VOPAGU-2260 file (C-alpha; in pm, 1 decimal, decimal comma):
REM VOPAGU-2260
SITE   aa  ch    i         X         Y         Z
SITE  MET   A    0  -18589,4   -9793,5     212,1
SITE  ILE   A    1  -18223,3   -9811,2     312,6
SITE  GLU   A    2  -18049,2   -9794,4     645,0
SITE  THR   A    3  -17874,7   -9494,4     794,2
SITE  THR   A    4  -17868,1   -9361,1    1148,5
SITE  PRO   A    5  -18100,2   -9063,2    1202,0
SITE  ALA   A    6  -17966,7   -8747,1    1356,5
SITE  PRO   A    7  -18039,2   -8695,9    1725,8
SITE  GLY   A    8  -18153,8   -8336,2    1671,2
SITE  ARG   A    9  -18455,3   -8197,3    1488,8
SITE  ARG   A   10  -18677,8   -8413,5    1273,6
SITE  ALA   A   11  -18635,8   -8378,6     899,2
SITE  ASP   A   12  -18995,7   -8264,2     848,3
SITE  GLU   A   13  -18937,8   -7979,0    1094,8
SITE  ILE   A   14  -18621,9   -7878,6     908,2
SITE  LEU   A   15  -18806,7   -7875,4     575,6
SITE  THR   A   16  -19098,3   -7677,8     719,6
SITE  ASP   A   17  -18862,3   -7416,6     863,5
SITE  ALA   A   18  -18679,0   -7389,3     530,0
SITE  ARG   A   19  -19007,2   -7349,7     344,1
SITE  ASN   A   20  -19129,0   -7081,8     586,0
SITE  LEU   A   21  -18802,1   -6889,3     563,3
SITE  CYS   A   22  -18777,3   -6904,3     184,6
SITE  GLU   A   23  -19136,7   -6852,2      77,4
SITE  PRO   A   24  -19147,0   -6474,9     145,2
SITE  VAL   A   25  -18826,0   -6433,2     -56,2
SITE  LEU   A   26  -18964,1   -6646,2    -337,7
SITE  ARG   A   27  -19292,6   -6455,4    -341,3
SITE  GLU   A   28  -19107,8   -6124,5    -357,4
SITE  ALA   A   29  -18891,2   -6253,3    -642,3
SITE  ILE   A   30  -19189,3   -6377,2    -844,0
SITE  ALA   A   31  -19359,9   -6042,0    -780,7
SITE  TRP   A   32  -19074,2   -5875,4    -971,3
SITE  LEU   A   33  -19191,8   -6048,2   -1289,7
SITE  PRO   A   34  -19428,5   -5877,5   -1533,6
SITE  ASP   A   35  -19761,2   -6038,6   -1606,6
SITE  PRO   A   36  -19842,1   -6295,5   -1732,0
SITE  LEU   A   37  -19514,8   -6444,3   -1603,2
SITE  ARG   A   38  -19603,9   -6333,3   -1249,6
SITE  LEU   A   39  -19939,7   -6510,8   -1270,9
SITE  MET   A   40  -19781,9   -6823,9   -1416,9
SITE  GLY   A   41  -19511,9   -6826,2   -1149,0
SITE  GLY   A   42  -19763,3   -6801,3    -866,6
SITE  TYR   A   43  -19963,4   -7083,5   -1021,0
SITE  HIS   A   44  -19656,5   -7304,2   -1061,4
SITE  PHE   A   45  -19557,8   -7259,9    -695,5
SITE  GLY   A   46  -19914,2   -7339,0    -587,4
SITE  TRP   A   47  -19990,9   -6995,9    -444,0
SITE  SER   A   48  -20276,8   -6918,3    -682,5
SITE  ASP   A   49  -20522,3   -7068,4    -928,3
SITE  VAL   A   50  -20513,8   -7011,0   -1303,7
SITE  ASP   A   51  -20710,7   -6689,0   -1263,5
SITE  GLY   A   52  -20481,3   -6559,4    -989,7
SITE  SER   A   53  -20713,7   -6639,0    -698,6
SITE  PRO   A   54  -20503,6   -6714,3    -388,0
SITE  ARG   A   55  -20485,1   -7071,4    -268,6
SITE  SER   A   56  -20300,3   -7248,7       7,1
SITE  ALA   A   57  -20069,4   -7526,0    -109,9
SITE  ARG   A   58  -19718,6   -7651,0     -44,1
SITE  SER   A   59  -19479,8   -7543,1    -317,4
SITE  GLY   A   60  -19253,9   -7848,1    -301,9
SITE  LYS   A   61  -19036,5   -8040,8     -60,0
SITE  ALA   A   62  -18790,2   -7751,9      -0,2
SITE  LEU   A   63  -18509,9   -8007,2      29,8
SITE  ARG   A   64  -18255,7   -7802,9    -162,6
SITE  PRO   A   65  -18317,7   -7479,8      32,3
SITE  ALA   A   66  -18297,2   -7682,2     354,0
SITE  LEU   A   67  -17957,2   -7810,7     244,3
SITE  THR   A   68  -17836,8   -7455,8     179,1
SITE  LEU   A   69  -17953,6   -7333,8     518,5
SITE  GLY   A   70  -17828,1   -7642,2     701,2
SITE  THR   A   71  -17486,7   -7614,5     539,3
SITE  ALA   A   72  -17457,2   -7247,4     631,9
SITE  VAL   A   73  -17523,0   -7329,7     997,1
SITE  ALA   A   74  -17287,5   -7629,7     989,5
SITE  CYS   A   75  -17014,6   -7399,5     859,0
SITE  GLY   A   76  -17063,0   -7146,2    1137,9
SITE  GLY   A   77  -17300,0   -6908,1     959,0
SITE  THR   A   78  -17666,9   -6819,8    1000,8
SITE  THR   A   79  -17983,6   -6901,9     813,2
SITE  ALA   A   80  -18046,9   -6528,6     768,6
SITE  ALA   A   81  -17722,4   -6493,3     573,9
SITE  ALA   A   82  -17811,4   -6784,8     345,4
SITE  VAL   A   83  -18185,7   -6747,8     292,0
SITE  HIS   A   84  -18156,3   -6561,8     -39,8
SITE  ALA   A   85  -17912,7   -6821,5    -170,7
SITE  ALA   A   86  -18153,8   -7093,8     -58,5
SITE  ALA   A   87  -18435,4   -6924,3    -249,5
SITE  ALA   A   88  -18209,7   -6890,7    -555,3
SITE  VAL   A   89  -18146,2   -7265,4    -553,5
SITE  GLU   A   90  -18520,9   -7329,4    -532,6
SITE  LEU   A   91  -18581,2   -7098,5    -829,4
SITE  VAL   A   92  -18325,9   -7286,8   -1037,3
SITE  HIS   A   93  -18479,4   -7618,4    -934,3
SITE  ASN   A   94  -18821,5   -7496,8   -1043,8
SITE  PHE   A   95  -18690,8   -7360,9   -1371,6
SITE  THR   A   96  -18566,7   -7712,1   -1449,9
SITE  LEU   A   97  -18904,2   -7861,1   -1352,9
SITE  LEU   A   98  -19081,7   -7629,7   -1596,5
SITE  HIS   A   99  -18847,2   -7726,6   -1878,3
SITE  ASP   A  100  -18850,9   -8097,3   -1785,7
SITE  ASP   A  101  -19230,4   -8104,9   -1803,2
SITE  VAL   A  102  -19212,7   -7969,4   -2157,9
SITE  MET   A  103  -18937,2   -8206,5   -2270,9
SITE  ASP   A  104  -19093,8   -8511,9   -2107,6
SITE  GLY   A  105  -19450,9   -8425,1   -2204,0
SITE  ASP   A  106  -19561,3   -8450,7   -1840,6
SITE  GLN   A  107  -19908,7   -8302,9   -1819,7
SITE  SER   A  108  -19929,3   -8252,9   -1442,8
SITE  ARG   A  109  -19709,8   -8109,7   -1170,5
SITE  ARG   A  110  -19789,1   -8130,8    -797,6
SITE  GLY   A  111  -20137,1   -8263,7    -868,3
SITE  ARG   A  112  -20240,0   -7988,1   -1112,0
SITE  PRO   A  113  -20203,4   -7930,6   -1486,3
SITE  ALA   A  114  -19845,4   -7830,4   -1567,1
SITE  VAL   A  115  -19780,3   -7472,0   -1672,7
SITE  TRP   A  116  -19728,3   -7572,4   -2035,2
SITE  LYS   A  117  -20067,4   -7743,9   -2041,7
SITE  VAL   A  118  -20235,4   -7423,7   -1923,9
SITE  TRP   A  119  -20038,8   -7150,5   -2102,0
SITE  GLY   A  120  -19853,9   -7341,0   -2373,6
SITE  ILE   A  121  -19500,5   -7460,3   -2433,8
SITE  ALA   A  122  -19350,9   -7123,0   -2524,9
SITE  ASP   A  123  -19469,7   -6951,3   -2206,1
SITE  ALA   A  124  -19353,8   -7240,9   -1987,5
SITE  ILE   A  125  -19004,1   -7214,8   -2136,2
SITE  LEU   A  126  -19003,2   -6838,5   -2088,5
SITE  LEU   A  127  -19112,6   -6869,9   -1725,0
SITE  GLY   A  128  -18828,0   -7114,1   -1663,7
SITE  ASP   A  129  -18581,5   -6871,5   -1820,6
SITE  ALA   A  130  -18718,4   -6590,1   -1604,5
SITE  MET   A  131  -18678,9   -6797,2   -1286,4
SITE  HIS   A  132  -18317,0   -6863,7   -1378,9
SITE  ALA   A  133  -18261,4   -6488,9   -1414,9
SITE  LEU   A  134  -18436,6   -6421,8   -1083,2
SITE  ALA   A  135  -18201,9   -6664,2    -908,2
SITE  VAL   A  136  -17897,5   -6470,7   -1023,9
SITE  ARG   A  137  -18059,8   -6141,5    -928,5
SITE  LEU   A  138  -18125,6   -6270,2    -576,6
SITE  LEU   A  139  -17762,5   -6367,2    -527,2
SITE  VAL   A  140  -17626,3   -6039,8    -662,0
SITE  ALA   A  141  -17871,7   -5824,5    -468,2
SITE  ALA   A  142  -17849,5   -5998,7    -132,4
SITE  LEU   A  143  -17489,0   -6114,4     -87,9
SITE  PRO   A  144  -17166,8   -5916,9     -33,5
SITE  ALA   A  145  -16977,8   -5864,9    -358,9
SITE  VAL   A  146  -16712,9   -6133,8    -309,3
SITE  ALA   A  147  -16964,0   -6393,7    -192,7
SITE  ALA   A  148  -17206,2   -6297,7    -470,5
SITE  SER   A  149  -16939,1   -6343,0    -736,8
SITE  ALA   A  150  -16846,4   -6687,1    -605,6
SITE  ALA   A  151  -17211,7   -6786,7    -565,6
SITE  VAL   A  152  -17312,0   -6680,2    -917,9
SITE  ALA   A  153  -17013,4   -6863,2   -1067,4
SITE  GLU   A  154  -17104,8   -7177,8    -874,1
SITE  LEU   A  155  -17470,9   -7157,5    -973,6
SITE  GLU   A  156  -17408,4   -7095,3   -1342,6
SITE  MET   A  157  -17154,3   -7374,7   -1376,7
SITE  THR   A  158  -17411,3   -7599,0   -1213,0
SITE  VAL   A  159  -17675,6   -7497,5   -1468,1
SITE  ILE   A  160  -17435,1   -7589,3   -1746,8
SITE  GLU   A  161  -17371,5   -7927,2   -1584,8
SITE  MET   A  162  -17744,9   -7981,5   -1545,9
SITE  CYS   A  163  -17797,2   -7907,7   -1915,6
SITE  ARG   A  164  -17533,6   -8167,9   -2000,4
SITE  GLY   A  165  -17708,1   -8418,3   -1774,9
SITE  GLN   A  166  -18044,9   -8346,6   -1931,1
SITE  HIS   A  167  -17899,7   -8387,0   -2279,3
SITE  GLU   A  168  -17758,3   -8725,4   -2181,0
SITE  ASP   A  169  -18087,6   -8828,9   -2022,4
SITE  CYS   A  170  -18279,1   -8747,8   -2340,9
SITE  GLY   A  171  -18053,9   -8981,6   -2538,6
SITE  LEU   A  172  -18004,7   -9250,9   -2277,4
SITE  GLY   A  173  -18080,5   -9592,0   -2420,6
SITE  ALA   A  174  -18213,7   -9451,6   -2747,2
SITE  ALA   A  175  -17962,5   -9627,4   -2972,7
SITE  ARG   A  176  -17803,1   -9890,9   -2747,5
SITE  LEU   A  177  -17803,4  -10028,3   -2398,3
SITE  ALA   A  178  -17653,4   -9785,6   -2148,4
SITE  ASP   A  179  -17434,3   -9905,8   -1864,9
SITE  VAL   A  180  -17453,2   -9811,5   -1497,9
SITE  GLY   A  181  -17151,7   -9579,3   -1527,8
SITE  GLU   A  182  -17319,7   -9378,2   -1803,1
SITE  TYR   A  183  -17638,4   -9360,8   -1600,6
SITE  ALA   A  184  -17450,7   -9239,1   -1291,4
SITE  ARG   A  185  -17278,9   -8963,4   -1493,3
SITE  MET   A  186  -17615,5   -8848,4   -1624,3
SITE  ALA   A  187  -17772,6   -8856,8   -1276,5
SITE  MET   A  188  -17486,4   -8655,3   -1129,8
SITE  GLY   A  189  -17545,0   -8387,7   -1389,9
SITE  LYS   A  190  -17923,9   -8379,9   -1359,6
SITE  THR   A  191  -17968,2   -8425,2    -985,0
SITE  GLY   A  192  -17642,1   -8446,2    -792,0
SITE  SER   A  193  -17496,1   -8122,0    -924,6
SITE  LEU   A  194  -17776,6   -7896,2    -797,6
SITE  MET   A  195  -17777,7   -8051,1    -450,7
SITE  GLY   A  196  -17402,5   -8006,4    -446,4
SITE  CYS   A  197  -17450,2   -7644,1    -548,4
SITE  ALA   A  198  -17710,7   -7594,0    -275,0
SITE  CYS   A  199  -17454,2   -7700,4     -15,2
SITE  SER   A  200  -17172,1   -7501,8    -174,8
SITE  LEU   A  201  -17382,7   -7185,5    -161,1
SITE  GLY   A  202  -17458,7   -7240,8     207,0
SITE  ALA   A  203  -17087,8   -7273,7     278,8
SITE  ILE   A  204  -17006,4   -6964,7      71,6
SITE  CYS   A  205  -17267,7   -6762,4     260,2
SITE  ALA   A  206  -17104,8   -6872,6     587,1
SITE  GLY   A  207  -16764,5   -6750,4     468,5
SITE  ALA   A  208  -16614,4   -7101,0     459,4
SITE  ASP   A  209  -16277,0   -7163,6     298,2
SITE  ALA   A  210  -16242,2   -7332,6     -40,7
SITE  ALA   A  211  -16167,0   -7676,4     106,6
SITE  THR   A  212  -16482,4   -7667,7     319,2
SITE  VAL   A  213  -16693,1   -7547,0      26,9
SITE  SER   A  214  -16561,0   -7840,5    -176,4
SITE  ARG   A  215  -16641,5   -8093,6      95,8
SITE  MET   A  216  -16992,6   -7959,3     134,0
SITE  ASN   A  217  -17037,2   -7978,3    -240,7
SITE  THR   A  218  -16935,2   -8343,9    -223,3
SITE  PHE   A  219  -17187,9   -8404,5      55,1
SITE  GLY   A  220  -17466,6   -8256,6    -155,7
SITE  ARG   A  221  -17367,3   -8438,8    -472,7
SITE  GLU   A  222  -17355,0   -8776,7    -302,8
SITE  LEU   A  223  -17686,6   -8710,8    -132,8
SITE  GLY   A  224  -17832,7   -8604,5    -466,7
SITE  MET   A  225  -17730,5   -8934,0    -620,5
SITE  ALA   A  226  -17896,9   -9124,7    -336,7
SITE  PHE   A  227  -18207,2   -8909,3    -388,6
SITE  GLN   A  228  -18215,3   -8998,0    -758,4
SITE  PHE   A  229  -18168,3   -9369,9    -698,1
SITE  VAL   A  230  -18451,1   -9376,3    -442,4
SITE  ASP   A  231  -18661,4   -9177,5    -689,4
SITE  ASP   A  232  -18588,5   -9444,7    -949,0
SITE  LEU   A  233  -18712,8   -9713,4    -712,5
SITE  MET   A  234  -19034,2   -9519,6    -650,4
SITE  GLY   A  235  -19079,1   -9476,5   -1025,9
SITE  ILE   A  236  -19133,7   -9852,3   -1046,2
SITE  TRP   A  237  -19251,8   -9968,3    -702,5
SITE  GLY   A  238  -19382,6   -9648,4    -542,4
SITE  ASP   A  239  -19741,7   -9607,8    -425,4
SITE  PRO   A  240  -19906,1   -9330,3    -631,4
SITE  ALA   A  241  -20139,6   -9254,9    -339,1
SITE  VAL   A  242  -19831,5   -9164,3    -134,6
SITE  THR   A  243  -19595,2   -9021,0    -395,1
SITE  GLY   A  244  -19860,3   -8812,4    -569,8
SITE  LYS   A  245  -19742,4   -8928,0    -912,9
SITE  PRO   A  246  -19787,6   -9247,4   -1112,7
SITE  ALA   A  247  -19523,3   -9522,4   -1091,6
SITE  ASP   A  248  -19502,9   -9524,7   -1471,0
SITE  ASP   A  249  -19131,3   -9546,0   -1549,6
SITE  LEU   A  250  -19174,6   -9890,0   -1703,0
SITE  ALA   A  251  -19484,4   -9795,0   -1900,1
SITE  ARG   A  252  -19283,9   -9506,8   -2048,5
SITE  ARG   A  253  -18981,0   -9730,7   -2104,1
SITE  SER   A  254  -18771,0   -9489,4   -1900,2
SITE  MET   A  255  -18406,9   -9565,1   -1831,5
SITE  SER   A  256  -18366,8   -9561,3   -1453,3
SITE  LEU   A  257  -18094,9   -9723,3   -1244,0
SITE  PRO   A  258  -18289,9  -10044,4   -1166,8
SITE  VAL   A  259  -18368,9  -10086,6   -1536,9
SITE  VAL   A  260  -18016,1  -10010,9   -1658,9
SITE  ALA   A  261  -17867,5  -10246,5   -1401,0
SITE  ALA   A  262  -18116,5  -10519,1   -1488,7
SITE  LEU   A  263  -18062,5  -10486,7   -1863,6
SITE  GLY   A  264  -17688,4  -10514,8   -1816,1
SITE  SER   A  265  -17700,7  -10816,4   -1586,2
SITE  GLY   A  266  -17656,6  -11078,6   -1858,1
SITE  THR   A  267  -17941,6  -11285,8   -1714,1
SITE  ILE   A  268  -18234,8  -11457,4   -1882,8
SITE  ALA   A  269  -18459,7  -11198,1   -1716,5
SITE  ALA   A  270  -18248,7  -10923,7   -1877,5
SITE  SER   A  271  -18304,2  -11070,5   -2224,0
SITE  GLU   A  272  -18680,8  -11082,6   -2174,8
SITE  LEU   A  273  -18682,0  -10728,8   -2035,3
SITE  ALA   A  274  -18480,2  -10601,7   -2331,8
SITE  ALA   A  275  -18732,2  -10757,5   -2569,4
SITE  MET   A  276  -19010,4  -10573,7   -2386,7
SITE  TYR   A  277  -18822,2  -10242,5   -2391,3
SITE  TYR   A  278  -18686,5  -10250,6   -2746,3
SITE  GLY   A  279  -18905,1  -10500,0   -2932,3
SITE  PRO   A  280  -19257,0  -10360,5   -2975,8
SITE  PRO   A  281  -19332,7  -10009,8   -3107,7
SITE  PRO   A  282  -19350,1   -9739,2   -2836,7
SITE  ASP   A  283  -19727,1   -9709,7   -2871,6
SITE  ILE   A  284  -19777,9  -10074,3   -2767,7
SITE  SER   A  285  -19848,7  -10087,5   -2395,1
SITE  MET   A  286  -19610,9  -10281,5   -2173,2
SITE  ASP   A  287  -19700,8  -10545,3   -1917,0
SITE  THR   A  288  -19557,1  -10338,8   -1631,8
SITE  GLU   A  289  -19614,3  -10602,1   -1364,4
SITE  ARG   A  290  -19411,6  -10853,5   -1561,3
SITE  ALA   A  291  -19145,7  -10594,8   -1638,9
SITE  ALA   A  292  -19113,4  -10498,3   -1270,2
SITE  ALA   A  293  -19074,5  -10864,4   -1178,5
SITE  LEU   A  294  -18802,2  -10902,6   -1440,3
SITE  VAL   A  295  -18616,3  -10595,8   -1314,8
SITE  GLU   A  296  -18620,0  -10738,8    -964,6
SITE  SER   A  297  -18523,5  -11088,5   -1078,1
SITE  ALA   A  298  -18228,5  -10946,3   -1274,6
SITE  GLY   A  299  -18100,3  -10764,7    -965,9
SITE  GLY   A  300  -18201,2  -10410,8   -1061,6
SITE  ARG   A  301  -18387,2  -10332,9    -741,3
SITE  HIS   A  302  -18107,5  -10467,0    -521,2
SITE  ARG   A  303  -17846,9  -10267,6    -714,5
SITE  ALA   A  304  -18039,8   -9941,4    -675,7
SITE  LEU   A  305  -18088,2   -9999,1    -302,0
SITE  ARG   A  306  -17720,2  -10084,6    -256,6
SITE  ASP   A  307  -17595,1   -9786,1    -456,9
SITE  ALA   A  308  -17828,7   -9548,1    -273,9
SITE  GLN   A  309  -17693,1   -9670,2      59,8
SITE  GLN   A  310  -17336,0   -9628,4     -58,9
SITE  ARG   A  311  -17406,3   -9271,7    -169,7
SITE  VAL   A  312  -17562,6   -9181,9     165,6
SITE  ASP   A  313  -17259,6   -9326,5     343,2
SITE  ALA   A  314  -17028,1   -9126,0     116,6
SITE  ALA   A  315  -17224,9   -8808,8     185,5
SITE  ILE   A  316  -17198,4   -8848,9     562,3
SITE  ALA   A  317  -16827,1   -8929,7     527,9
SITE  ALA   A  318  -16772,8   -8598,1     346,8
SITE  LEU   A  319  -16886,5   -8399,4     652,2
SITE  ILE   A  320  -16593,8   -8273,2     856,6
SITE  ASP   A  321  -16780,2   -8334,3    1181,7
SITE  PRO   A  322  -17129,5   -8485,2    1155,2
SITE  SER   A  323  -17199,3   -8392,2    1517,5
SITE  THR   A  324  -17197,1   -8023,5    1416,7
SITE  ALA   A  325  -17419,2   -8086,3    1114,1
SITE  GLU   A  326  -17720,2   -8256,9    1270,3
SITE  ASP   A  327  -17969,0   -8100,7    1027,8
SITE  LEU   A  328  -17770,5   -8228,8     731,2
SITE  VAL   A  329  -17753,6   -8579,2     876,7
SITE  ALA   A  330  -18128,8   -8567,5     939,0
SITE  LEU   A  331  -18186,0   -8468,0     575,6
SITE  ALA   A  332  -17963,3   -8753,4     461,3
SITE  HIS   A  333  -18176,1   -8989,0     668,6
SITE  LEU   A  334  -18490,0   -8845,1     506,2
SITE  VAL   A  335  -18352,4   -8893,4     155,1
SITE  SER   A  336  -18270,8   -9256,9     221,5
SITE  HIS   A  337  -18606,5   -9338,4     382,1
SITE  ARG   A  338  -18850,4   -9124,2     186,5
SITE  ASP   A  339  -19154,2   -9271,8      14,2
SITE  ARG   A  340  -19252,5   -8961,9    -180,1
């Protein structure tokens, strides 16, 4: 979707596959610590089993955040072995937020199957998310040296607090008045950028990096997370459901994404018509999404999201001390900016 120079090393899909293969045994062991029915629900959520516990073969997600943790550890002079438990912890936290998001957003499916809350109910989905959060902390404490574990847990828990703030802001975004792009960016940093920043911080911590390097890697992850969110926003309107695996229904749901916020704040005639569509009829009246998408584009929303995503990718690469020693991270940045799913 946007331009950035790919890394000359491994392909991004190879990096993600390696991260998934390294982390899955750790994730399976962690979920196995849970008592039933949480263990059953966890295996179902990750795609390892059916509702009745029968094994199945399915990918459990992109593994982007674990790949960032592992790639950062290597870029900082460490090893993937030293960072694999931290990578799995980040993936557990990511999945705990997915479980809670599905409940809050009323999303009935996840990764092409009924969401956990649709199968077991809202209460159990919330409890499984809470348990995954606890498992993440246990992994860090059990697997890392004491000093590194203390720093890693502090980083992770402050990130969870920031994510909760971002989610709170997202739930209220645009409810009473038009939001501006700055407000949207703050929310997106809390919801998405903070965890990718944490993923990179943990990789640096596991490699024994100094505080300045940890901070720079955190900046890399945060900026990349913002680009990820902005591209996600574009796919929420113009993505192909056959490719993304989820409906492009942001407009139908009257969601506040960057293209929409930018368009509504553009002061154009298209913005006025779009605002009438978003705020005029009752929520149960269906929207003409084709017309709305055309208005967003006419008001400059699509261009703004593309431009801001590119700027965030550039800022992420600029945060790396030496991109030539972080080829996997550059490859992942290229993936984020060009992904279609």
